[in-house]
N, C-alpha and C positions, 0 to 999 in steps of 0.2 A: 362267234361261238353258238349263242344262245339260237342264233337262227337256224343253223345247222343242225343243231340239237331239237330242235322242233320239224325243221323238216325231216330229221332222221325217223321221230317220234309220229310223223304221219305216215313217212314210209313203212313202217313198223306195221303199224295199224291197218293201212291197205291193203300190205302184203299179205296178214291174217285174214282180213275180209277175201281178197284175189283166191288165195287156197280153198277158201268153202264154195266160192263160186265158180271157176272154172279149173281148180285143181293145179296141185305142188307144178309138174313138169312145166305146164305153161307160167304160171308165174316165173318160177325160175330164168325159164326162156325169155321171157319177154324182159325180165328186169337186168340180167347178168348181159343181153345184148343191149339195152339202153344204157348201162354203164360202159360196155367198148365203146359206142358210137360217143358218148361225151368224153371220155379219156382220147380219145382219136381228134379230137376237135379240140381240144382245150389249147394245144402250143398254136393252132391256127389262130386265135382270140387273143393270145397274149397281150396284144397292144389294148387290148379293150377293156376296161378294169370292168364295167357293168356284164359283157358278155361271160369274160373269166370267170365270175362272180356266180353267175346263173350256171352255168357249167357246172361248177364246183357243185353247188346245191345240188343239179342233177344227178352229179355222181354218187353224194350222199344220201340221198333219198332213194337210188336204184338199189345202192348196198342193203338199207336198211328194209327196201320192201324184198328183197331176196330172203332176207333171215328167217322170217317164218314158213317161207317154201322151203327152204333147204332143210329147216327141223323137221318139218312134217315130212317128207321124203324120206328122210333119212330113219325116221320113226315106221314109216310103212314099210321099208326095208327090212327091218330087225327090231320088229315090235315086241319081242322077249327080251330083248337086250338093248331097250331106248338107252337107260341112263349111260351104258357102256359107250353106245354109239354117238349121243349127243356130247359125252367127254371128250371124245377121241375129235369130232371134230370141234370144239373147242381147243385143243392141243393144235391142230392142224391150222385153224384160224391164228393163233401165235406163232406157230412156226412161217407160216407165209407174213406175217408183219416181220418178224425179224428178215427174213431172205428178201423181203421186198426192197426193206430199208438197205441191206447191204447190195443190193443188185443196184438201187438206187445210188447210194454213193459211189459207186464204183464206176456207174456210167458218169456222173457228176467230175469224179476224179479224171476222167478219162476224157472228158471231151468241156471240162469248165464251164460248164450252164447246165441248168436245170429244164432247158425248152424242150429234151428229147425224152424226161422220166416220165411223162405220161404215155408217150407211144410206148415205149417198154412195157408198163403197164399195160394199156390195151392189150399190148401181143399174149401179156401173161394171164390177162383176164379171157381173151379169147379162146386160148387153152383150156381154162378152164368152163368154158360155153362149150366146147367140142367134149370135153368127158362128160359134161352132165347129157349133151344130145347121145352120147354114146350109151351111157347109162339107162335112159328113155329106153333106147331102140332094144335092149339088151332086157330089158324089165319087160317090154310088150311082147317080146318073143317067147319068153318065160310065161308070161303069163297065158299065151296062144297055145303052148304047148301042154300046161297043166289044166287046160279046159276040156281041149281034145282027147 
């Protein structure tokens, strides 16, 4: 747990640096894509302890890498309502944790194994990546229309 915390802190620090250097949308896209890949690979390496732990570290790193970028992106979307937007983000995160636990429990109940849970999670995270990409596209179109 200590090592996961350390990699989470490193991811968060690098996420903030990445936002300053490359922008929130690029950091979100890269970190969430990394998260999806690591989740999808995890069941394939379930028999290899070191590789499984490495992938879990990558998952935690990618999750914390995205945090500062997501918060920055939301603040950019509603700068005058940043307190509200960030509190809604926190609420949605907690709702997602509860929904994920419920979905994972239902999957374990129906399959009698936890082997497929990372694949379910990778599908859900992929949907989040798709939603983010749509948001970036819509924002880009809106910015072009307001500058024209």
